[in-house]
C-alpha positions in Angstrom: -18.2 -11.8 -24.2 -14.8 -13.6 -24.2 -15.0 -16.2 -21.4 -12.0 -14.9 -19.7 -13.6 -11.4 -19.4 -16.8 -12.9 -18.4 -15.1 -14.7 -15.6 -13.2 -11.8 -14.5 -16.6 -9.8 -14.2 -18.1 -12.5 -12.3 -15.4 -12.6 -9.8 -15.4 -8.9 -9.4 -19.1 -9.0 -8.9 -18.6 -11.7 -6.3 -16.1 -9.6 -4.3 -18.3 -6.5 -4.6 -21.3 -8.4 -3.4 -23.2 -7.6 -6.7 -24.4 -11.1 -7.4 -27.8 -12.3 -6.6 -28.3 -14.7 -3.9 -28.5 -17.7 -6.3 -25.6 -16.6 -8.2 -23.5 -16.2 -5.2 -24.5 -19.5 -3.8 -23.7 -21.1 -7.3 -20.2 -19.2 -7.4 -19.3 -20.4 -3.8 -19.9 -24.0 -5.0 -17.6 -23.4 -8.0 -15.0 -22.0 -5.4 -14.9 -25.2 -3.3 -14.3 -27.4 -6.4 -11.8 -25.1 -8.2 -8.4 -24.1 -6.3 -7.4 -22.0 -9.3 -10.6 -20.1 -9.3 -10.2 -19.6 -5.5 -6.6 -18.1 -6.2 -8.0 -15.7 -8.6 -10.5 -14.5 -6.3 -8.0 -14.2 -3.7 -5.9 -12.0 -5.9 -8.9 -9.7 -6.7 -9.6 -9.5 -3.1 -6.0 -8.6 -2.2 -6.1 -5.6 -4.5 -9.5 -4.4 -3.4 -8.6 -4.6 0.3 -5.6 -2.4 -0.3 -7.7 0.1 -2.2 -10.2 0.3 0.6 -7.5 0.9 3.1 -6.9 4.3 1.6 -8.9 7.5 1.1 -9.0 9.8 -1.8 -8.8 13.6 -1.4 -9.1 14.9 -4.8 -8.3 18.5 -3.8 -4.8 17.7 -3.3 -2.3 19.0 -5.9 0.3 16.6 -7.2 3.9 17.6 -6.6 5.3 18.4 -10.0 8.6 16.9 -9.1 7.0 13.4 -8.6 5.3 13.6 -12.0 8.4 14.8 -13.7 10.2 11.8 -12.1 7.5 9.4 -13.1 7.8 10.5 -16.7 11.4 10.9 -16.9 10.9 14.7 -17.1 9.4 14.5 -20.6 6.8 17.2 -20.0 6.9 20.1 -17.6 4.6 23.2 -16.7 1.2 21.3 -17.1 -1.8 21.8 -14.9 -1.9 19.2 -12.2 -4.7 19.9 -9.7 -7.3 18.0 -11.7 -5.2 14.9 -11.8 -4.9 14.5 -8.0 -7.2 11.5 -7.8 -5.1 9.5 -10.2 -1.8 10.4 -8.4 -3.4 9.2 -5.1 -4.4 5.9 -6.9 -0.8 5.4 -7.9 0.1 5.9 -4.2 -2.4 3.2 -3.3 -0.8 0.9 -5.8 2.6 1.8 -4.3 1.3 0.6 -1.0 0.1 -2.6 -2.6 3.6 -3.2 -3.9 5.3 -2.6 -0.5 2.7 -4.8 1.1 3.4 -7.7 -1.2 6.2 -9.1 0.6 3.4 -10.6 2.9 1.6 -12.1 0.1 1.6 -15.1 -1.8 3.8 -15.6 -4.9 0.7 -14.8 -7.3 0.2 -11.7 -5.2 3.7 -10.6 -5.8 3.1 -11.1 -9.6 0.3 -9.0 -9.5 2.2 -6.4 -7.6 4.8 -6.6 -10.3 2.2 -6.0 -13.0 1.0 -3.0 -10.9 4.5 -1.6 -10.9 5.1 -2.0 -14.6 1.6 -1.2 -15.8 -1.0 0.5 -13.5 1.4 3.3 -12.0 2.8 4.7 -15.2 -0.7 4.4 -16.8 -2.3 6.3 -14.0 0.5 9.0 -14.0 0.3 9.3 -17.8 -3.6 9.7 -17.7 -3.2 12.3 -14.8 -0.6 14.5 -16.8 -2.2 14.6 -20.2 -5.9 14.4 -19.9 -6.4 17.7 -18.3 -4.4 19.3 -21.1 -6.3 21.7 -23.4 -3.8 22.7 -26.0 -1.5 19.7 -26.0 -3.3 16.4 -24.8 -1.6 14.4 -27.5 1.4 14.6 -29.7 0.0 13.2 -32.8 -3.6 14.2 -33.5 -6.4 11.7 -34.8 -6.4 13.5 -38.3 -2.9 11.8 -38.6 -4.2 8.3 -37.4 -2.3 6.4 -39.9 1.1 8.0 -38.9 0.2 7.6 -35.2 -0.3 3.8 -35.5 2.7 3.5 -37.7 4.8 5.2 -35.1 3.5 3.5 -32.1 3.8 0.2 -33.7 7.4 0.8 -34.7 8.4 1.9 -31.2 6.6 -1.1 -29.5 7.9 -3.6 -32.1 4.4 -5.0 -32.5 1.5 -4.0 -34.9 -0.8 -1.8 -32.6 -3.9 -0.2 -33.8 -6.0 2.6 -32.4 -9.2 0.9 -31.0 -12.6 2.0 -32.3 -14.8 3.1 -29.5 -17.5 5.1 -31.1 -20.2 2.9 -30.1 -19.6 4.2 -26.5 -19.5 7.8 -27.7 -15.8 8.0 -27.3 -13.7 9.3 -30.3 -10.0 9.2 -30.8 -8.2 12.4 -30.0 -4.8 11.1 -30.9 -1.7 9.6 -28.8 1.8 9.7 -28.1 4.9 7.5 -27.3 6.0 7.6 -23.5 8.9 6.4 -21.5 8.0 3.5 -19.1 9.6 1.3 -16.7 10.4 -1.2 -19.4 11.5 1.2 -21.9 8.7 2.4 -24.2 5.1 2.8 -23.9 2.1 4.2 -25.9 -1.1 6.2 -24.9 -4.1 6.7 -27.0 -6.6 9.3 -25.8 -10.5 9.4 -26.3 -13.1 12.1 -25.6 -16.9 11.7 -25.5 -19.6 14.3 -26.3 -19.6 15.3 -22.5 -15.9 16.1 -22.8 -14.9 13.1 -20.5 -11.6 11.6 -21.5 -10.2 8.1 -21.3 -6.8 6.8 -22.1 -5.5 3.6 -23.3 -2.0 2.8 -22.1 0.0 0.0 -23.5 3.4 -1.2 -22.6 5.5 -4.2 -23.4 6.3 -6.1 -20.2 9.7 -7.8 -19.5 8.3 -11.3 -19.6 5.1 -13.1 -20.8 2.5 -13.3 -18.0 -0.5 -15.7 -18.5 -3.9 -15.3 -17.4 -3.9 -11.8 -15.6 -7.0 -9.5 -16.0 -8.3 -7.2 -13.2 -10.6 -4.4 -12.7 -9.4 -1.8 -10.2 -11.9 0.8 -9.2 -11.6 3.9 -6.9 -13.8 6.4 -5.3 -15.0 9.6 -6.9 -15.8 7.7 -10.2 -12.0 7.4 -10.9 -11.5 4.1 -12.5 -8.8 1.8 -14.1 -9.2 -1.4 -15.8 -6.1 -3.3 -16.8 -5.1 -6.7 -18.3 -2.2 -8.5 -19.5 -2.2 -10.4 -22.8 1.0 -12.3 -23.5 3.9 -9.8 -23.2 1.7 -6.7 -23.3 0.0 -4.9 -20.6 -3.0 -2.7 -21.2 -4.9 -0.2 -19.0 -8.0 1.9 -19.6 -8.0 5.0 -17.3 -10.7 7.7 -16.8 -12.8 9.7 -14.4 -15.8 7.8 -15.5 -18.0 5.1 -13.9 -16.4 1.5 -13.4 -19.0 0.2 -15.8 -17.6 2.3 -18.5 -14.0 1.3 -18.3 -15.1 -2.4 -18.0 -17.1 -2.0 -21.3 -14.3 -0.1 -23.1 -11.7 -2.6 -21.8 -13.7 -5.6 -23.1 -14.2 -3.8 -26.3 -10.5 -3.0 -26.8 -9.6 -6.6 -25.7 -12.0 -8.1 -28.3 -10.5 -5.9 -31.0 -6.9 -6.9 -30.2 -7.6 -10.5 -29.8 -8.9 -11.0 -33.4 
């Protein structure tokens, strides 16, 4: 496992009280010696605290006008009720952004990443993952065309990650509008018909050393990270451990 990801997992486990007593004692000692590490823990805790202040009601239907606005009216007429949990998570992140004026500068930076990456990634997953007939614009049987198209629009060589070892197969993907212009989405499905999406967007500026896991109730999870000028988000109604494993795999493939 990449050292950066290992540390991210350790921080998340510390915040979630998932470390053993001895591990927690040792990690606490590290925090006292490392102010940069303490800052990262504070950033994770900041996001988690805002998520815990909200509740999820996954029976609520997303207003179509809000989704249309979020996607610049690219798609209309899709079924929305199954996507409610993701929309509400987007609302939580919106709350995080409005709350950020009280936070430190690093917290504001995290909120900016949320605005540019997590919100549109959550909306895009909510809109397209429930679709039966048109979940993707270019199917996996045209994978070469898909990656060429995505790479050209993002002005960067992009590949569709291989996730078959986790029982997720590529369905296909599409190019989407985003806050920063252009984004891409790859969609995967497993043998239990669970779908996850990878959302990729080019950010306005390079942001170093940002990687967080963000989880929600009802098994709705998002894992996101930033690598240089690109943001990545893995979304799905799957356990937190699944998006973490998928995110780690994707990160390792893109880092080669």
